[in-house]
N, CA, C and O of each residue as an XYZ file, in Angstrom:
380
protein
N       0.848     -1.172      0.000
C       0.000      0.000      0.000
C       0.900      1.243      0.000
O       1.787      1.385      0.842
N       0.658      2.110     -0.934
C       1.435      3.334     -1.046
C       0.875      4.376     -0.063
O      -0.281      4.785     -0.169
N       1.710      4.791      0.885
C       1.256      5.701      1.938
C       0.881      7.082      1.405
O      -0.045      7.709      1.920
N       1.578      7.560      0.391
C       1.266      8.870     -0.194
C      -0.122      8.852     -0.837
O      -0.904      9.789     -0.674
N      -0.413      7.783     -1.562
C      -1.732      7.660     -2.195
C      -2.815      7.578     -1.132
O      -3.845      8.244     -1.236
N      -2.585      6.763     -0.112
C      -3.558      6.624      0.969
C      -3.846      7.970      1.624
O      -5.007      8.328      1.825
N      -2.803      8.711      1.956
C      -3.010      9.995      2.624
C      -3.737     10.981      1.711
O      -4.563     11.763      2.181
N      -3.438     10.950      0.420
C      -4.137     11.861     -0.501
C      -5.627     11.508     -0.590
O      -6.464     12.400     -0.724
N      -5.961     10.223     -0.517
C      -7.374      9.813     -0.523
C      -8.085     10.337      0.722
O      -9.234     10.773      0.653
N      -7.397     10.293      1.849
C      -7.997     10.779      3.094
C      -8.141     12.298      3.052
O      -9.150     12.835      3.508
N      -7.141     12.995      2.508
C      -7.211     14.453      2.411
C      -8.389     14.916      1.554
O      -8.972     15.968      1.816
N      -8.737     14.141      0.543
C      -9.854     14.506     -0.328
C     -11.186     14.491      0.415
O     -12.077     15.286      0.117
N     -11.321     13.591      1.378
C     -12.596     13.414      2.075
C     -12.664     14.122      3.425
O     -13.748     14.487      3.881
N     -11.530     14.315      4.057
C     -11.503     14.864      5.422
C     -10.883     16.258      5.418
O      -9.783     16.451      4.900
N     -11.576     17.210      5.985
C     -11.067     18.589      6.033
C     -10.720     19.030      7.459
O     -10.241     20.146      7.661
N     -10.956     18.174      8.432
C     -10.661     18.494      9.826
C      -9.149     18.404     10.062
O      -8.551     17.345      9.875
N      -8.535     19.519     10.474
C      -7.083     19.569     10.632
C      -6.557     18.578     11.664
O      -5.515     17.955     11.460
N      -7.273     18.437     12.760
C      -6.818     17.507     13.810
C      -6.912     16.059     13.344
O      -6.021     15.258     13.627
N      -7.969     15.724     12.643
C      -8.124     14.366     12.126
C      -7.048     14.078     11.068
O      -6.502     12.976     11.026
N      -6.746     15.062     10.219
C      -5.700     14.884      9.216
C      -4.332     14.734      9.868
O      -3.503     13.942      9.420
N      -4.102     15.502     10.931
C      -2.837     15.386     11.657
C      -2.687     13.964     12.199
O      -1.621     13.362     12.074
N      -3.740     13.432     12.795
C      -3.691     12.085     13.362
C      -3.532     11.036     12.262
O      -2.744     10.102     12.409
N      -4.266     11.181     11.174
C      -4.148     10.238     10.062
C      -2.720     10.235      9.513
O      -2.150      9.177      9.247
N      -2.160     11.414      9.349
C      -0.784     11.513      8.843
C       0.194     10.845      9.807
O       1.096     10.125      9.378
N       0.020     11.079     11.093
C       0.884     10.468     12.105
C       0.809      8.942     12.026
O       1.836      8.264     12.057
N      -0.396      8.412     11.925
C      -0.581      6.957     11.885
C      -0.073      6.353     10.579
O       0.574      5.305     10.590
N      -0.360      7.001      9.465
C       0.016      6.450      8.165
C       1.527      6.457      7.955
O       2.093      5.476      7.473
N       2.176      7.551      8.314
C       3.600      7.680      8.014
C       4.519      7.238      9.152
O       5.740      7.362      9.049
N       3.942      6.729     10.227
C       4.764      6.209     11.327
C       5.586      5.018     10.831
O       5.068      4.140     10.142
N       6.861      4.999     11.185
C       7.734      3.888     10.791
C       7.718      2.839     11.899
O       8.406      2.974     12.911
N       6.923      1.796     11.691
C       6.804      0.741     12.691
C       8.042     -0.126     12.832
O       8.119     -0.954     13.739
N       9.010      0.054     11.949
C      10.246     -0.736     12.045
C      11.301     -0.036     12.891
O      12.352     -0.611     13.173
N      11.030      1.198     13.296
C      11.965      1.962     14.115
C      11.649      1.725     15.594
O      10.599      2.154     16.072
N      12.523      1.062     16.309
C      12.348      0.726     17.732
C      11.055     -0.045     17.997
O      10.251      0.370     18.832
N      10.846     -1.167     17.294
C       9.602     -1.913     17.514
C       9.604     -2.638     18.859
O      10.660     -2.960     19.403
N       8.421     -2.886     19.378
C       8.264     -3.711     20.576
C       7.884     -5.091     20.072
O       6.791     -5.286     19.539
N       8.778     -6.038     20.237
C       8.544     -7.394     19.750
C       7.872     -8.218     20.839
O       8.297     -8.198     21.994
N       6.838     -8.931     20.471
C       6.142     -9.815     21.392
C       6.241    -11.247     20.855
O       6.416    -11.465     19.656
N       6.129    -12.183     21.739
C       6.181    -13.575     21.319
C       7.608    -14.086     21.249
O       8.536    -13.442     21.737
N       7.771    -15.223     20.651
C       9.064    -15.897     20.550
C       9.876    -15.297     19.404
O       9.591    -15.569     18.238
N      10.868    -14.495     19.719
C      11.704    -13.831     18.723
C      12.466    -14.784     17.834
O      12.906    -14.402     16.749
N      12.633    -16.029     18.274
C      13.356    -17.009     17.456
C      12.566    -17.403     16.210
O      13.125    -17.963     15.267
N      11.270    -17.110     16.209
C      10.437    -17.453     15.060
C      10.478    -16.386     13.963
O      10.079    -16.655     12.830
N      10.954    -15.181     14.285
C      10.965    -14.068     13.333
C      11.659    -14.398     12.014
O      11.155    -14.003     10.962
N      12.792    -15.101     12.021
C      13.442    -15.408     10.733
C      12.602    -16.298      9.813
O      12.889    -16.397      8.620
N      11.584    -16.936     10.350
C      10.740    -17.822      9.538
C       9.623    -17.068      8.807
O       8.917    -17.652      7.985
N       9.464    -15.781      9.102
C       8.435    -14.980      8.430
C       8.909    -14.664      7.014
O      10.008    -14.139      6.834
N       8.092    -14.977      6.007
C       8.495    -14.657      4.629
C       8.707    -13.148      4.468
O       7.944    -12.360      5.026
N       9.722    -12.738      3.721
C      10.029    -11.305      3.568
C       8.848    -10.456      3.101
O       8.728     -9.304      3.519
N       7.976    -10.990      2.251
C       6.847    -10.212      1.748
C       5.740    -10.052      2.788
O       4.756     -9.358      2.534
N       5.883    -10.680      3.953
C       4.862    -10.616      4.999
C       5.290     -9.734      6.174
O       4.622     -9.724      7.208
N       6.375     -9.009      6.034
C       6.868     -8.182      7.131
C       7.226     -6.779      6.654
O       7.716     -6.598      5.539
N       6.979     -5.794      7.504
C       7.333     -4.408      7.158
C       8.845     -4.192      7.117
O       9.318     -3.220      6.528
N       9.603     -5.094      7.741
C      11.049     -4.923      7.772
C      11.686     -5.047      6.387
O      12.833     -4.643      6.196
N      10.957     -5.599      5.428
C      11.467     -5.735      4.062
C      10.658     -4.903      3.062
O      10.910     -4.968      1.859
N       9.698     -4.130      3.546
C       8.856     -3.327      2.661
C       9.640     -2.109      2.153
O      10.450     -1.539      2.883
N       9.395     -1.720      0.911
C      10.035     -0.503      0.405
C       9.582      0.720      1.209
O       8.486      0.736      1.769
N      10.431      1.729      1.256
C      10.106      2.950      1.992
C       8.803      3.550      1.446
O       8.607      3.658      0.236
N       7.925      3.936      2.372
C       6.660      4.550      1.981
C       5.568      3.568      1.617
O       4.519      3.961      1.106
N       5.806      2.291      1.874
C       4.829      1.261      1.523
C       4.481      0.429      2.757
O       5.322      0.201      3.627
N       3.230     -0.018      2.816
C       2.794     -0.962      3.843
C       2.313     -0.320      5.124
O       2.717      0.787      5.483
N       1.433     -1.047      5.810
C       0.932     -0.654      7.125
C       0.988     -1.878      8.033
O       0.913     -3.010      7.555
N       1.120     -1.659      9.335
C       1.169     -2.816     10.235
C      -0.165     -3.552     10.281
O      -1.220     -2.935     10.431
N      -0.110     -4.852     10.155
C      -1.319     -5.674     10.229
C      -1.690     -5.835     11.695
O      -0.817     -5.999     12.547
N      -2.962     -5.790     11.982
C      -3.420     -5.993     13.354
C      -3.914     -4.722     14.007
O      -4.742     -4.780     14.916
N      -3.429     -3.583     13.569
C      -3.927     -2.322     14.112
C      -5.297     -2.032     13.504
O      -5.494     -2.205     12.301
N      -6.237     -1.593     14.330
C      -7.569     -1.285     13.811
C      -7.524     -0.170     12.780
O      -8.283     -0.183     11.811
N      -6.636      0.794     12.986
C      -6.543      1.883     12.017
C      -6.040      1.365     10.668
O      -6.417      1.915      9.634
N      -5.217      0.344     10.646
C      -4.742     -0.223      9.377
C      -5.887     -0.864      8.610
O      -5.937     -0.780      7.382
N      -6.804     -1.502      9.321
C      -7.967     -2.100      8.666
C      -8.841     -1.017      8.041
O      -9.324     -1.169      6.918
N      -9.038      0.068      8.769
C      -9.821      1.190      8.239
C      -9.136      1.776      7.003
O      -9.782      2.014      5.983
N      -7.813      2.010      7.102
C      -7.077      2.589      5.982
C      -7.097      1.671      4.764
O      -7.136      2.153      3.632
N      -7.071      0.366      4.976
C      -7.153     -0.581      3.857
C      -8.496     -0.438      3.150
O      -8.560     -0.495      1.922
N      -9.565     -0.252      3.915
C     -10.884     -0.056      3.305
C     -10.938      1.237      2.500
O     -11.522      1.266      1.416
N     -10.343      2.294      3.012
C     -10.297      3.574      2.287
C      -9.539      3.383      0.974
O      -9.994      3.817     -0.084
N      -8.395      2.737      1.054
C      -7.524      2.527     -0.101
C      -8.214      1.670     -1.161
O      -8.205      2.002     -2.347
N      -8.808      0.570     -0.721
C      -9.416     -0.352     -1.674
C     -10.754      0.144     -2.210
O     -11.209     -0.317     -3.256
N     -11.389      1.078     -1.505
C     -12.622      1.655     -2.022
C     -12.371      2.341     -3.364
O     -13.198      2.253     -4.272
N     -11.236      3.021     -3.490
C     -10.916      3.694     -4.755
C     -10.814      2.670     -5.887
O     -11.293      2.919     -6.993
N     -10.199      1.531     -5.614
C     -10.115      0.473     -6.618
C     -11.509     -0.067     -6.939
O     -11.846     -0.268     -8.105
N     -12.304     -0.298     -5.920
C     -13.655     -0.811     -6.104
C     -14.485      0.140     -6.973
O     -15.190     -0.303     -7.879
N     -14.402      1.432     -6.699
C     -15.154      2.417     -7.476
C     -14.676      2.448     -8.929
O     -15.488      2.579     -9.845
N     -13.375      2.329     -9.140
C     -12.814      2.300    -10.493
C     -13.341      1.089    -11.268
O     -13.748      1.211    -12.423
N     -13.329     -0.065    -10.628
C     -13.791     -1.287    -11.286
C     -15.277     -1.179    -11.630
O     -15.694     -1.568    -12.721
N     -16.071     -0.652    -10.703
C     -17.511     -0.552    -10.934
C     -17.882      0.520    -11.950
O     -18.700      0.276    -12.837
N     -17.287      1.705    -11.828
C     -17.752      2.839    -12.622
C     -16.955      3.088    -13.902
O     -17.515      3.560    -14.891
N     -15.671      2.780    -13.898
C     -14.857      3.008    -15.094
C     -14.821      1.759    -15.968
O     -15.064      1.824    -17.173
N     -14.514      0.627    -15.349
C     -14.466     -0.621    -16.113
C     -15.858     -1.218    -16.308
O     -16.063     -2.086    -17.157
N     -16.803     -0.743    -15.513
C     -18.196     -1.187    -15.570
C     -18.346     -2.693    -15.361
O     -19.109     -3.371    -16.051
N     -17.595     -3.185    -14.388
C     -17.692     -4.588    -14.015
C     -18.528     -4.705    -12.760
O     -18.238     -4.065    -11.749
N     -19.540     -5.505    -12.822
C     -20.419     -5.718    -11.701
C     -20.313     -7.179    -11.297
O     -20.534     -8.078    -12.108
N     -19.977     -7.405    -10.047
C     -19.841     -8.773     -9.545
C     -21.088     -9.076     -8.730
O     -21.394     -8.398     -7.749
N     -21.792    -10.100     -9.158
C     -23.008    -10.506     -8.472
C     -22.713    -11.695     -7.565
O     -21.856    -12.525     -7.870
N     -23.420    -11.764     -6.467
C     -23.273    -12.913     -5.576
C     -23.881    -14.146     -6.245
O     -24.947    -14.063     -6.855
N     -23.203    -15.287     -6.130
C     -23.738    -16.512     -6.768
C     -24.983    -17.003     -6.072
O     -25.558    -18.014     -6.475
């Protein structure tokens, strides 16, 4: 997930300065800087590189498990959903 794109999507919809300040803080926070590790640290090397922020390119990815990350994923993917529905005119019906 590109953090710049995500923040621009939020800026388009939200005009409250305090909410934007908080969104920016959460989105651009570097979770790999001084992380608090929980659980058995010996298992960390077994995590595939594409499943961890420690190998993500700069400006990409959000921590999984945070409620705000789930919300931001919905904001981000809504733009894709709207593009598919309205530009590509693809409608997916439930079977």
